[in-house]
C-alpha positions as CSV (number, residue, x, y, z in Angstrom):
1,M,50.3,23.1,-18.6
2,S,47.3,24.1,-16.0
3,T,46.5,27.6,-17.9
4,A,46.4,25.8,-21.3
5,T,44.2,23.1,-20.0
6,A,41.8,25.8,-18.2
7,A,41.9,27.8,-21.3
8,R,40.6,24.6,-23.3
9,A,38.0,23.9,-20.9
10,K,36.6,27.6,-21.5
11,T,36.5,27.3,-25.2
12,P,33.0,27.6,-27.1
13,G,33.2,23.8,-28.4
14,S,34.1,22.3,-25.2
15,A,31.4,20.2,-23.4
16,P,29.4,21.8,-20.7
17,A,30.1,21.1,-17.3
18,K,27.9,18.5,-15.7
19,K,25.5,19.8,-13.1
20,R,25.9,18.5,-9.7
21,K,23.4,15.9,-8.6
22,L,21.8,16.3,-5.1
23,S,23.7,14.0,-2.5
24,L,22.1,11.9,0.3
25,S,23.2,14.5,2.9
26,V,21.9,17.4,1.0
27,V,18.6,15.4,0.4
28,L,18.5,14.6,4.4
29,L,19.3,18.1,5.1
30,L,16.2,19.4,3.0
31,I,14.0,16.7,4.4
32,A,14.8,17.8,8.0
33,G,14.5,21.5,7.0
34,A,11.1,20.9,5.7
35,T,10.2,19.0,8.9
36,I,11.2,21.7,11.1
37,L,9.3,24.2,8.8
38,F,5.9,22.1,8.8
39,S,6.4,21.7,12.7
40,A,6.9,25.5,13.6
41,V,3.9,26.4,11.4
42,G,2.1,23.7,13.2
43,M,3.1,25.0,16.6
44,A,2.3,28.9,15.7
45,T,-1.1,28.2,14.3
46,G,-2.3,25.2,16.4
47,N,-2.9,23.0,13.2
48,H,-0.8,20.1,13.0
49,S,-3.0,18.2,10.5
50,L,-0.5,18.3,7.5
51,T,2.0,16.2,9.4
52,S,-0.6,13.9,10.9
53,S,-0.7,10.2,10.2
54,G,-4.0,10.6,8.7
55,Q,-2.8,13.1,6.1
56,I,0.5,10.9,5.2
57,A,-1.5,7.8,4.8
58,A,-4.0,9.9,2.4
59,A,-1.2,11.2,0.6
60,L,0.6,7.6,0.1
61,G,-2.7,6.6,-1.2
62,A,-3.1,9.1,-3.6
63,A,0.4,8.8,-4.9
64,V,0.1,4.9,-5.8
65,P,-2.1,5.7,-9.4
66,I,0.1,8.4,-10.2
67,G,3.3,6.8,-9.1
68,M,2.3,3.6,-11.4
69,A,1.4,5.8,-14.3
70,G,4.7,7.4,-14.0
71,L,6.6,4.4,-13.6
72,G,5.1,3.1,-16.8
73,G,5.9,6.0,-18.4
74,L,9.5,5.7,-17.4
75,W,9.8,2.0,-18.7
76,S,8.5,3.2,-22.1
77,E,10.4,6.4,-22.5
78,R,13.6,4.6,-21.5
79,A,13.0,2.4,-24.4
80,G,12.4,5.5,-26.7
81,V,8.4,5.3,-27.0
82,V,6.7,8.2,-25.8
83,N,3.3,7.0,-24.1
84,I,0.8,9.7,-23.4
85,G,-1.9,6.8,-23.6
86,L,-1.3,6.1,-20.1
87,E,-4.4,7.7,-19.0
88,G,-6.5,5.2,-21.4
89,M,-4.4,2.4,-20.1
90,M,-5.1,3.4,-16.6
91,I,-8.9,3.5,-17.4
92,A,-8.7,-0.2,-18.9
93,G,-7.0,-1.2,-15.5
94,T,-9.9,0.3,-13.6
95,F,-12.6,-1.7,-15.7
96,C,-10.7,-4.8,-15.8
97,G,-9.7,-4.7,-12.0
98,A,-13.4,-4.0,-11.0
99,W,-14.5,-6.9,-13.1
100,G,-12.2,-9.2,-11.8
101,G,-12.5,-8.2,-8.4
102,Y,-16.4,-8.5,-8.6
103,L,-16.5,-12.0,-10.5
104,V,-13.4,-13.7,-8.5
105,S,-11.4,-11.7,-6.0
106,P,-9.7,-8.6,-5.4
107,W,-6.3,-10.3,-5.8
108,F,-7.5,-11.5,-9.4
109,G,-8.8,-7.9,-9.9
110,L,-5.3,-6.7,-9.6
111,L,-3.9,-9.1,-12.1
112,A,-6.9,-8.4,-14.5
113,G,-6.2,-4.6,-14.2
114,M,-2.5,-5.2,-15.1
115,L,-3.5,-7.5,-18.0
116,G,-6.0,-5.1,-19.5
117,G,-3.4,-2.1,-19.0
118,A,-1.0,-4.5,-20.8
119,L,-3.3,-5.1,-23.7
120,G,-3.5,-1.2,-24.2
121,G,0.2,-1.0,-24.0
122,L,0.5,-3.8,-26.7
123,L,-2.0,-2.0,-28.7
124,H,0.3,1.2,-28.5
125,A,3.5,-0.9,-29.2
126,V,1.9,-2.6,-32.3
127,V,0.9,0.8,-33.8
128,T,4.2,2.8,-32.8
129,V,6.8,0.2,-33.0
130,T,5.6,-2.1,-35.7
131,F,4.0,0.1,-38.0
132,G,5.8,3.5,-37.2
133,V,3.0,5.7,-36.3
134,D,3.7,9.0,-34.8
135,H,3.9,8.1,-30.9
136,I,1.7,11.1,-30.0
137,V,-1.0,10.2,-32.3
138,S,-1.1,6.7,-31.2
139,G,-1.3,7.6,-27.6
140,V,-4.1,10.1,-28.3
141,G,-6.0,7.4,-30.1
142,V,-5.4,5.0,-27.2
143,N,-6.8,7.6,-24.9
144,L,-10.1,8.0,-27.1
145,L,-10.4,4.3,-27.9
146,I,-10.1,2.7,-24.3
147,P,-12.5,4.8,-22.4
148,G,-14.9,4.7,-24.9
149,I,-15.1,0.7,-25.0
150,C,-14.9,0.8,-21.3
151,A,-17.9,3.0,-20.9
152,Y,-19.9,1.3,-23.4
153,V,-19.1,-2.2,-22.2
154,N,-20.1,-1.0,-18.6
155,K,-23.4,0.4,-19.8
156,I,-24.1,-3.2,-21.4
157,Y,-22.5,-5.5,-19.0
158,Y,-23.8,-3.9,-15.6
159,K,-27.2,-2.8,-17.1
160,D,-29.3,-4.7,-14.6
161,Y,-27.1,-3.3,-11.5
162,I,-28.7,-0.1,-10.6
163,P,-27.2,1.4,-7.4
164,F,-29.4,3.8,-5.6
165,G,-31.8,4.3,-8.3
166,A,-29.0,6.1,-10.4
167,G,-28.7,3.7,-13.4
168,A,-26.1,1.6,-14.8
169,N,-23.2,3.9,-14.2
170,Q,-21.1,1.8,-12.0
171,S,-20.0,-1.8,-11.2
172,P,-21.0,-3.9,-8.2
173,P,-18.6,-3.4,-5.3
174,A,-15.7,-5.6,-5.1
175,D,-14.2,-7.1,-1.7
176,S,-11.6,-5.0,0.0
177,L,-8.1,-5.9,-0.1
178,P,-6.0,-6.3,3.1
179,S,-4.1,-3.4,4.9
180,I,-1.1,-3.4,7.3
181,T,-0.8,-2.0,10.6
182,V,2.3,-2.5,12.8
183,P,0.8,-3.5,16.3
184,G,2.3,-1.5,19.2
185,L,4.7,0.5,17.0
186,S,1.4,2.4,15.4
187,T,-0.3,2.9,18.8
188,A,2.9,4.3,20.3
189,L,3.5,6.9,17.4
190,K,0.0,7.8,17.6
191,D,0.3,8.7,21.3
192,I,3.5,10.7,20.6
193,E,1.7,12.4,17.8
194,N,-1.0,13.6,20.1
195,H,1.6,15.4,22.6
196,H,2.2,17.9,19.6
197,W,5.7,18.0,20.6
198,F,8.2,20.3,18.5
199,V,9.6,18.1,15.6
200,V,9.2,15.0,17.4
201,S,5.4,14.8,16.9
202,D,5.7,15.5,13.4
203,V,8.2,12.7,12.7
204,A,5.8,10.4,14.6
205,G,2.8,11.5,12.5
206,V,4.9,10.7,9.4
207,L,5.9,7.5,10.6
208,G,2.7,6.5,11.9
209,G,1.3,7.0,8.6
210,L,3.5,4.5,7.1
211,V,2.6,1.8,9.5
212,T,-1.0,2.2,10.2
213,N,-3.8,1.1,7.7
214,L,-1.5,0.9,4.7
215,S,-2.9,-0.9,1.9
216,V,-0.6,-3.9,0.6
217,V,-0.9,-2.2,-3.1
218,V,1.0,0.7,-1.5
219,V,3.7,-1.7,-0.5
220,L,3.8,-3.5,-3.8
221,A,3.9,-0.1,-5.6
222,A,6.8,1.0,-3.6
223,A,8.5,-2.4,-4.2
224,L,7.9,-2.1,-7.7
225,I,9.6,1.3,-8.1
226,V,12.7,0.1,-6.3
227,A,12.8,-3.3,-8.4
228,S,12.5,-1.2,-11.7
229,Y,15.7,0.8,-10.8
230,F,17.6,-2.5,-10.2
231,V,16.4,-4.1,-13.3
232,L,17.0,-1.1,-15.4
233,W,20.1,0.1,-14.0
234,R,21.7,-3.1,-12.6
235,T,21.1,-5.7,-15.0
236,V,22.1,-6.4,-18.7
237,F,18.4,-6.5,-19.6
238,G,18.0,-2.9,-18.3
239,L,21.2,-1.9,-20.0
240,R,20.1,-3.0,-23.5
241,L,16.4,-1.7,-22.9
242,R,17.9,1.9,-22.0
243,S,20.2,1.7,-24.9
244,C,17.3,1.7,-27.2
245,G,16.2,4.9,-25.9
246,E,19.3,6.4,-26.4
247,N,20.6,5.1,-29.7
248,P,18.9,2.2,-31.3
249,T,20.8,2.1,-34.4
250,A,24.0,1.6,-32.3
251,S,22.3,-1.0,-30.1
252,E,21.1,-2.9,-33.3
253,S,24.8,-3.0,-34.5
254,L,25.6,-4.7,-31.4
255,G,23.1,-7.5,-31.6
256,V,20.2,-6.2,-29.6
257,N,16.7,-7.0,-30.9
258,V,15.3,-3.4,-30.7
259,Y,11.8,-4.1,-31.6
260,K,11.8,-6.7,-28.8
261,Y,12.8,-4.6,-25.8
262,K,10.5,-1.9,-27.2
263,Y,7.6,-4.2,-27.2
264,I,8.6,-5.4,-23.5
265,A,8.9,-1.8,-22.4
266,V,5.7,-0.6,-23.7
267,I,3.6,-3.8,-22.5
268,A,5.1,-3.4,-19.3
269,S,4.4,0.3,-19.1
270,G,0.7,-0.7,-19.9
271,A,0.7,-3.2,-16.9
272,F,1.8,-0.7,-14.6
273,A,-0.7,2.0,-15.5
274,G,-3.4,-0.7,-15.2
275,L,-2.2,-1.7,-11.9
276,G,-2.6,2.1,-11.0
277,G,-6.2,2.2,-12.3
278,A,-7.0,-1.2,-10.5
279,Y,-5.8,0.5,-7.3
280,L,-8.6,3.3,-7.9
281,S,-11.5,0.8,-8.5
282,L,-10.5,-1.8,-5.9
283,V,-8.8,0.1,-3.1
284,A,-10.1,3.8,-3.2
285,A,-13.5,3.1,-4.7
286,H,-14.3,-0.6,-4.7
287,F,-16.2,-0.3,-7.9
288,Y,-15.7,1.1,-11.6
289,K,-17.2,4.2,-12.6
290,D,-16.9,6.4,-15.8
291,G,-14.3,9.1,-15.5
292,Q,-12.5,7.5,-12.3
293,T,-8.8,8.6,-13.2
294,L,-9.5,12.3,-13.4
295,G,-6.3,12.8,-15.5
296,R,-4.1,10.9,-13.1
297,G,-2.4,9.4,-16.2
298,F,-1.2,12.8,-17.0
299,I,-0.1,13.7,-13.7
300,G,1.9,10.3,-13.6
301,L,3.7,11.7,-17.0
302,A,4.4,15.0,-15.1
303,A,5.8,13.3,-12.0
304,M,7.9,11.1,-14.3
305,I,9.3,14.2,-16.1
306,F,9.9,16.1,-12.6
307,G,11.8,13.0,-11.6
308,N,14.0,13.4,-15.1
309,W,13.3,10.1,-15.9
310,M,14.6,8.2,-12.8
311,P,12.6,5.9,-10.3
312,G,13.9,8.1,-7.2
313,G,12.9,11.2,-8.7
314,L,9.5,9.9,-9.7
315,A,8.8,8.6,-6.2
316,I,9.4,12.1,-4.9
317,G,7.2,13.8,-7.7
318,A,4.5,11.2,-7.1
319,G,4.6,12.0,-3.3
320,L,4.4,15.6,-4.2
321,F,1.3,15.2,-6.3
322,G,-0.2,12.7,-4.0
323,F,0.2,14.9,-1.1
324,T,-1.8,17.9,-2.8
325,D,-4.5,15.4,-4.2
326,S,-5.1,14.2,-0.8
327,L,-5.7,17.8,0.4
328,Q,-9.0,17.5,-1.1
329,L,-9.9,15.2,1.5
330,R,-8.8,17.4,4.4
331,D,-10.8,20.6,5.8
332,P,-10.1,23.5,4.1
333,E,-8.3,25.1,7.2
334,S,-5.4,22.7,6.5
335,V,-4.9,24.0,3.1
336,H,-5.0,27.4,4.5
337,V,-2.1,26.8,6.6
338,L,-0.3,25.2,3.7
339,I,-0.4,28.5,1.9
340,L,1.5,29.9,5.0
341,V,4.2,26.9,4.7
342,V,4.8,27.6,1.0
343,S,5.0,31.2,1.8
344,L,7.8,30.9,4.2
345,A,9.4,28.2,1.9
346,M,9.6,30.7,-1.0
347,G,10.8,33.4,1.5
348,L,13.9,31.0,2.5
349,F,14.3,30.1,-1.4
350,A,14.6,33.9,-2.1
351,L,17.4,34.3,0.4
352,W,19.2,31.6,-0.9
353,Q,19.0,32.9,-4.3
354,L,20.1,36.3,-2.9
355,Y,23.2,34.6,-1.4
356,R,24.1,33.0,-4.8
357,R,23.7,36.6,-6.1
358,K,20.8,35.5,-8.5
359,Y,18.8,38.9,-8.1
360,L,16.1,38.3,-10.6
361,A,15.1,34.7,-8.9
362,A,15.5,36.4,-5.7
363,V,13.2,39.2,-6.5
364,I,10.5,36.9,-8.0
365,S,10.8,34.4,-5.2
366,F,10.1,37.5,-2.6
367,V,7.1,38.5,-4.6
368,V,5.6,35.1,-4.6
369,A,6.1,34.7,-1.1
370,G,4.7,38.1,0.0
371,G,1.5,37.3,-2.3
372,L,1.0,34.2,-0.6
373,G,1.7,35.5,3.0
374,A,-1.0,38.0,2.1
375,W,-3.5,35.5,0.7
376,Y,-3.0,33.7,4.3
377,A,-3.2,37.0,6.1
378,L,-6.5,38.4,4.3
379,T,-8.3,34.9,4.3
380,D,-9.6,32.5,6.7
381,Q,-9.9,29.4,4.5
382,V,-9.4,28.2,0.8
383,Q,-12.6,27.8,-1.3
384,R,-13.3,24.0,-2.4
385,P,-12.8,24.8,-6.1
386,L,-9.3,26.0,-5.6
387,I,-8.5,22.8,-3.4
388,V,-9.7,20.5,-6.2
389,A,-7.7,22.3,-8.6
390,T,-4.4,22.4,-6.5
391,P,-3.0,19.2,-8.2
392,Y,-3.2,20.3,-11.7
393,V,-2.1,23.9,-10.8
394,I,1.1,22.0,-9.1
395,T,1.7,20.0,-11.9
396,L,2.0,23.0,-14.2
397,V,4.3,24.9,-11.8
398,V,6.5,21.9,-11.2
399,L,7.0,21.2,-14.9
400,A,7.7,25.1,-15.4
401,L,10.4,24.9,-12.6
402,A,11.9,21.7,-13.7
403,S,12.2,22.2,-17.3
404,Q,15.6,23.5,-17.3
405,R,17.5,20.6,-15.9
406,L,15.6,17.7,-18.0
407,R,17.7,15.1,-19.7
408,P,15.2,12.8,-21.7
409,P,16.5,9.8,-23.4
410,K,18.2,10.9,-26.6
411,A,15.8,9.0,-28.9
412,D,12.7,9.4,-27.1
413,G,9.7,9.9,-29.3
414,Q,12.1,8.8,-32.6
415,I,10.5,6.5,-35.3
416,Y,12.9,3.7,-35.4
417,R,12.8,1.5,-38.4
418,K,14.9,-2.1,-38.2
419,G,18.0,-1.9,-40.2
420,Q,18.0,1.9,-40.8
421,G,21.8,2.1,-39.6
422,K,23.1,0.1,-42.6
């Protein structure tokens, strides 16, 4: 009986075995290993800036717009609508956020930014859901239309505001939003960090970045990611919304109003992207300026794909891209040290592939590790243009590595018409 069962399991027509997911213990083990690696490199080079509280705070700040754009993409694509118009919706958020923050208050600016992004999402929903236009075409149109409107209105509305004699190319500054610092704990962690103890000081630096001068928008963004998981995976509403992205015809046959859930998802998608844009114009810069998003909407989509359309994976992807993006604010020596960290990590990964008898992957990993090690040994610092390009290079590399394990919603990007299952 068991032999027959095993034979049936190996037949070509049988379903492939499910890939094992990373358990919590494995994730914690990977985090511990990464901490030890960063700490060891810091002790060897004398540069501990990669795990300093300042670097962690900067990484969190850079991760917010990326994470919010990715969260918007997750909501939209879980309902079956591809939304590459997130970049344009983020730009609407930057403009409306700065406008609301300047005229009323930064809190109103956050709401205005979300409303501006939601209007962009509504436009995308009307074009794709109601009129059945190809999702990519609609997204490209949104990315062309909204930045043009914002740039035009910017030059008209702020024509009398001339900062530093540069002309009407940015809005007046808005007031700052409050930040959070845990008194006592922040100072104690900073003292431990300054001792540069092995692992202990690195952990203190990471924790210090989480409790020192943290913008309320960072906390709000983290709460929205957690809340999205519970709404989409723990409620009837979320089940119905996700069913629209898996099999809308079957959902309709069970009485689900597919159009309504797609509209809700895409409008929410734009609101999240607008919040990410408002963060750029209210927290990161305090004003609106053309070209402020710098492609973060597309990087947010990459973070969502890296996270396999799941909130937890999205958060990790946003943190990774935010960390690399924040390196632009650090000195070139820190980026130079990061090359050594990545070289050692690739060497360890090569040994793991060798242990699993995946010889081709092991050889490629050894070559990459050796190349990065030689780069570190033969140079003193990384040139500024390479540092600026790092987030975009990491985006391409991560997408290439993650492409083999992706599982998007089955009906993602498909044109759905009401009653097509009858």
